N, C-alpha and C positions, 0 to 999 in steps of 0.2 A: 746645514740649514734645514729647518723643519718644513714639511710639506705645507703646514698651515700658515707659515710665515709669508708665502707668496701667493696663496689662493684664499680669497675671502670665504667665510663659512657658508654663505648662501650658494656660492659656486661649487664648493666641495659637496654640499648636499645634492646639488643638481647632477654633478658627475656621478656620485654614488647611486643616484636613482637610475641613471642611464645604464651604468654597469650592471646593476641588479636586474633591470629589464632584459638585457641581452643574455645574462646568465640563465634566467628563467626561460628565455626563448630557446636557448640551446638545449636545455633539458627537455622542454616540451617537444621541440623538433625531433630530438632523438627518440622520445617515447612514441610519437606519431609514426616515425619511420619504422620502428620495431613492429607496431601493430598493423601497419599497412603492407608490410612485406612478408607476410606469412610466417614462416618458421624463423625468421630473423630475430635475434635476441642480443642482449648486452654482451654475452660471451663471444659472439661472432663478429663483434666490431673490431676491425683491423685498423692499423695506423692510417691506411689509405682512406677508409670510411670515416675515421675521425677527422682527417684533414678535409674530406669532402663536406662533412657537416659544418666544420668551421668556416670553410670557404663560402658555403651557401649563406651562413649567418652574416659573414662580412659583406657579401653582395646585398643581402637584405638590409643591412645597416646603411650601406651607401644609398640604396634606393629610398629608404625611409628619410634619411637626412637631406637628400636632394629635395624631397617633398616638403619637409618641415622648414628647412632653412632657405630654400630658394623659391620653389613653386608657390607655396601658400602665401608668403609675404609679398613676393614680387608680382603675382598674377591674380590669385584668388582674392586676397584682401583688397586689391585694387580693382576688383570687379571685371577683370579680363578673363571671363569664364571660358570662352571658346579656346583661347590660347592655353589656358591652364589645363583643360581636359586633353588637348592635343599633346602637350608636353608631358602630362601625367601618363598618357598611353605610351609615349615613347620611353618614359622612365621604366614602366612595367616591362615592355618588350626588351629593353636593354638588359634588365635583370634576367629575364627568361633565357635569352640567347647566350649571354655570358655564363650564367650558372650552368646551363645545359651542357655546353661544350667543355667547360673546365671540369665539372664533376664527371663527365663522360670519360675524360682522360684519366682522372684519379680512380675511377671504378673499372678501368680496363675495358672499356667499350661494352659494358654489360647493361647499359640503360635500356629501358623498355622503349617502345616506338615513340617517335617525336611528338605525335599528336597527344598521346596520353600524358606524357611528361609536360607538354606545353600547358594542358588544362590544369594539371596538378600545381604547377609552379605559378600559373596565373592566379589561381585561387589563393595560394600561399602568400604571394607578395601583396595581393589585394587585401587580404585579411590583415597583414602587418601594417599596411598603409592606413587602413580604416582605424585599427586599434590605436596606433601611435598618434593619429590625428585627433581621435577622441580624447586620448590622455592629455595631449597638448592643449586642446580646447578647455578641458576641465582645469588644468593647471593655470592657464591664462585667466580663466574665469575667477578662480580662487585668488590669484594675484591681484586682479582688478578689484575684487571685492575688498581685499586688504588695503589697497591704495585708497579706495573710496572711503573706507572706514577711517583711515588715518586723516584723509582730507576733511571728512565730516568732523572728526575730533578737533582738528586744528581750527576749523571754522567755528565750532562750538566754543572753543576757548577764546577765540577772537571776539565773538559776539558777547560772551560773558564778561570779558574785560571791558568792552565798550559800554555794556550796560552798567557795570560798576562805576565807570567813569561818569556816565550820564547821571546816575543816581547820586553820586558824590557832588555833582554840580547842583542838584536840586536843593540840598540841605543849606549850604551857605546863602544861596539866592533867596530861599524862603525866609531864613532867619534875618537876613539883611532887611527885607521888606518889613518884617514884624518888629524888629528893633527900631526901625524908622518910625513906626506907629507909636511905640512906647516912648521914644524920644520926643515926639510931638506933644503927647499928653503930659509928659513931665515938664516941658517948657510952659505949658498952660496951667501947671499945678492942678491938674484935673483929679477929681476924686475917683475917676475910673482907673487910674494908674495901678493901684494895688490889685484890682480884679483882673486887669490886663496881664499883670505879671503872673498871677496864678494860672490863668488860661495858657499863657505862653509856656509855663512849666509843663503843663499837660501835653501841649503840642510837641515840645522838645522830647519828652519821654517817648511819645509815639514814633517820632522821626528817628531818634537815636537807637531805640531798642526794638520796637515792634515792626518797623518797616524794613528790617534787615532781611527778612524772609523774601523768597521769590514770589510767593503768593500769600495774600492776606485775606481773611474773610471780609466781604463787602460791609458787613455790620460794623466791624471795628473802624473801617475807613470812613463810614458815615459818621461815627462818633467824632472822629478827628476833624472831618470837614465841618460838622455842625459847630464844633468848638472854634474853629477858625472863623466861620461866618459870624458867630457871636462876638468874637474878638474884633472883627472888622466893623461890626455894627456899633460897637462902643464908641468908635472914633468917627463914624460916618455922620452925615447930616441927618437931622431928624425927619426930613421929608423923604428920605430914601426908604422905599418899601422893599423888603427882602422876604421872599417866599422860598422855603426849603421843603420840598414835597417828596415823600418816599411812597411809591406805589408797589404793592406786592409784599410778600412775606419771606422771600428766599434770601435771607440775610447770611446764609452760610456759603453762598457762591464765592469762590476765591478768585482774586484778580491781583495783578501786580500793584504794589503800593505807589502812592504819590503820583498817580496819573492825572487826577482831576484837579489838583490844587492850582495848577498853572491857569486853567480856564477860569476858576473862581477868582484868583488874584487879578487876572486881566479884567474881569467884569467889575470888580470893586474899583480898580484903578481908573477905568473909563466910564463906568455906569453911574458913579456917584458925582460926576462933575456937573451934570445937567441938573441944577438945583431949582430951575424955574418950571419945568414941564413935567412934574410928577415923576421923578426918576424911580426906576424899579429894577430889581434883579430877581429873576425867577429861576430856581434850580429844581430840576426834577430828575429823580432816579426811578426808573421803571424796573422792578424786580419781579415781575409777574411770570416771566419765563424761567425755566430751569437750566437753560443753556446759554443765556446771554444777559448782559447788563446794558440797558439803554439809558444814556445820560443826555440831558439837554440843559443848556443854560442860555438865558436871554436877558439882555439889558438895553436900556435906552442909552443913546450917546448924544452928546451935545451937538455934534456935527461930524462930518466925515473925517475919520482918522486914518490916514494912509498906513500908519504903522500897525494898525489893528490887523490888516490883511496879511502882513508878513508874519505876525505872531510874536515878535520879540524873542528875547532869550528863552523865557519859560515855555512858550508854545513850540518853538523850534525844537527844544529839548524833548518835549513829550511826543512830538511827531516822530522823532528818531527812535524813541523807545517803543512806540507803537509798531513801527516798521520791523524792529528787531524781535519784539515779543510776540506780536500777533500778525505775522505776514499772511495776508489773504483771509484773515479772520476778524478784521475790524473795518469799520466805515466811518470816516470823519467828514462831516459837512460843516462848512462855515459860511453863513449867509450874512451879508453886510449891506446896509443901506445908510443913507445920510442920518437916520435917526434910530436905527436898530442894529444890534449885533447879536447873532444867534449861533450857537454851536450845538451840533448833534453828534454824539459818538456812540456807536454800537459795537460791542465787543463780544465775540463768541468765546465762551470760556470752557466749553466742553466739545 
């Protein structure tokens, strides 16, 4: 059986990192020992000295892993700082005393005085604890960043899938309403039907081809909306007054497609019913700023319509899209009275 068959790659990499760390530690520890003990050199290392170095490294490893696997997770991470520092001090003292007496035996009682050795070993174990803790923090930080990136990527894919689903709902809903208009005109054998078909063809071209992009210049969207308004006016009552106003010149501002059509559909659906009291629909796009698009639409209503407040299918759809596309970057206000319905939508595009 291969080693890789029972240990995952990630754990194998982790084990290899730990082994490499301790091999480097043994080499550095040996080099430091040579330079701090005068004429001591590699050739004077005996089996006893090698065993002493290995034992010191083992005790260091025990102290380090007590810190990493028990003290930090169980006390420091749980904010039990006083208990953590008391146990950490005990961990350090345990290493010093155990290592001092074991190496004393291996080196034949040739240790320097206890105080000197105590200070040296205190600095040694403290250094290893600090370095190992910093390495763990760095590794955990990198791991956390990787997890966050994966979560963000999953969330992004989820949002994109939801947006595609919402956009897919817009097309049949829009064409369903437009085909109803065409059907009404064909029943009346209206001369407006051919012109309506031509405009509908232009609208279909925009919805099918140009609105596939995530962002579309507001200028193209205005052409689409003006064609739709023209189409709706063909079948509307002659008393209905429709104003479509564009303020400003920043037609290159890019914004998500098919956001405004639901509000205009809703205005024609309810604003054209009041045929007695001078019905009107006023649409305004303010493009005077370089970082936002301000849209408003206002229409008279024949009476209070409860379903207007809820927004219906189209408005609920566009609200969801706004929350996904422009979180914290849009403001939607809907004002309703028994005779008036007004929507104001501001979107920060940069």
